[in-house]
C-alpha positions in Angstrom: 20.8 4.8 13.0 22.3 4.6 9.5 21.8 0.8 9.6 18.2 1.2 10.5 17.6 3.7 7.8 19.2 1.3 5.3 16.9 -1.4 6.4 13.9 1.0 6.1 15.1 1.8 2.5 15.0 -1.9 1.7 11.5 -2.1 3.0 10.6 0.9 0.8 12.1 -0.9 -2.1 10.0 -4.0 -1.2 6.8 -2.0 -1.1 7.6 -0.3 -4.4 8.2 -3.8 -5.9 5.0 -5.2 -4.5 3.0 -2.2 -5.8 4.7 -2.3 -9.2 3.9 -6.0 -9.7 0.4 -5.6 -8.3 -0.5 -2.6 -10.5 1.0 -4.2 -13.5 -1.1 -7.3 -13.0 -4.2 -5.0 -12.5 -3.4 -3.0 -15.7 -3.2 -6.2 -17.7 -6.5 -7.4 -16.2 -8.2 -4.1 -16.9 -6.9 -4.1 -20.6 -8.6 -7.5 -21.1 -12.0 -6.1 -20.0 -14.4 -5.1 -22.8 -14.1 -1.4 -23.6 -16.8 0.4 -25.5 -20.4 -0.2 -24.5 -19.8 -0.8 -20.9 -22.5 0.4 -18.6 -22.6 1.6 -15.0 -22.8 -1.8 -13.3 -19.9 -3.2 -15.3 -17.7 -0.2 -14.4 -18.8 -0.3 -10.8 -17.8 -4.0 -10.6 -14.5 -3.2 -12.2 -13.8 -0.5 -9.6 -14.8 -2.8 -6.8 -12.4 -5.4 -8.0 -9.6 -2.9 -8.4 -10.3 -1.4 -5.0 -10.1 -4.8 -3.4 -6.9 -5.6 -5.2 -5.3 -2.3 -4.3 -6.3 -2.7 -0.6 -4.7 -6.2 -0.7 -1.5 -4.8 -2.1 -1.4 -2.2 0.8 -2.1 -5.0 3.3 0.9 -6.9 2.0 3.1 -3.9 2.3 1.8 -3.1 5.8 2.5 -6.8 6.8 6.1 -6.5 5.5 6.7 -3.6 7.8 5.0 -5.4 10.7 7.0 -8.5 10.2 10.2 -6.4 10.3 9.1 -4.7 13.6 8.2 -8.1 15.1 11.5 -9.7 13.9 13.5 -6.9 15.5 11.4 -7.0 18.7 10.5 -3.3 18.3 6.9 -3.9 19.4 5.3 -6.4 21.8 4.3 -9.1 19.3 3.1 -9.5 15.7 -0.5 -8.3 16.4 0.8 -5.1 17.9 3.3 -4.7 15.1 0.6 -5.2 12.5 -1.7 -2.6 14.2 1.1 -0.1 14.6 2.2 -0.6 10.9 -1.4 -0.1 9.6 -1.8 3.1 11.7 1.6 4.4 10.6 1.4 3.4 6.9 -2.0 5.0 6.5 -0.7 8.1 8.5 -3.6 7.8 10.9 -1.2 8.0 13.8 -3.3 7.3 16.9 -0.3 7.4 19.1 -1.5 4.7 21.5 1.4 2.5 20.5 4.8 3.9 19.6 8.2 2.5 18.6 11.1 2.7 20.9 13.0 6.0 20.5 15.8 4.4 18.5 13.3 3.1 15.9 11.1 6.1 15.5 12.7 7.5 12.4 12.0 4.1 10.7 8.3 4.6 11.5 8.5 8.0 9.8 9.9 6.3 6.7 7.0 3.9 6.8 4.5 6.8 6.9 6.2 8.4 3.9 6.1 5.1 2.0 2.4 4.7 2.8 1.7 8.2 1.4 3.6 7.4 -1.8 2.0 4.1 -2.3 -1.5 5.5 -1.6 -0.7 8.3 -4.1 0.3 5.7 -6.7 -3.0 3.9 -6.1 -5.0 7.1 -6.5 -3.2 7.8 -9.8 -4.0 4.3 -11.0 -7.7 4.8 -10.1 -7.6 8.1 -12.0 -6.2 6.4 -15.1 -9.0 3.8 -15.0 -11.6 6.6 -14.8 -10.0 8.2 -17.8 -10.3 4.9 -19.6 -13.9 4.7 -18.7 -14.7 8.1 -20.1 -12.6 7.5 -23.2 -14.6 4.3 -24.0 -18.0 6.1 -23.8 
């Protein structure tokens, strides 16, 4: 079990790295956008772009967990692994597909990782909204 938790910790580190790089790129892009004088449509477009980027980051992270489950044969194929990972990472938890008992703690770590990464994304959106109000 310790070995599986160590692997889960490595996946957490990978997700944090993906998110850090992605948010840093997004911050640099947002800083290059014109500040004062922006109107509703420009800000809406900015939020659409950021939302798409953040969803893409989460999909990369979900795919990393799914690839691990598939590599270890914990689930029946990559498609099932991807589905399970998406449901777990987002803490939807349908329960129609579960990990073998020896891997279930790893699934819990994925759910905690998803909560943290989604919280980070929410904070990032909040910072952009603050920038929007500061520029007006």
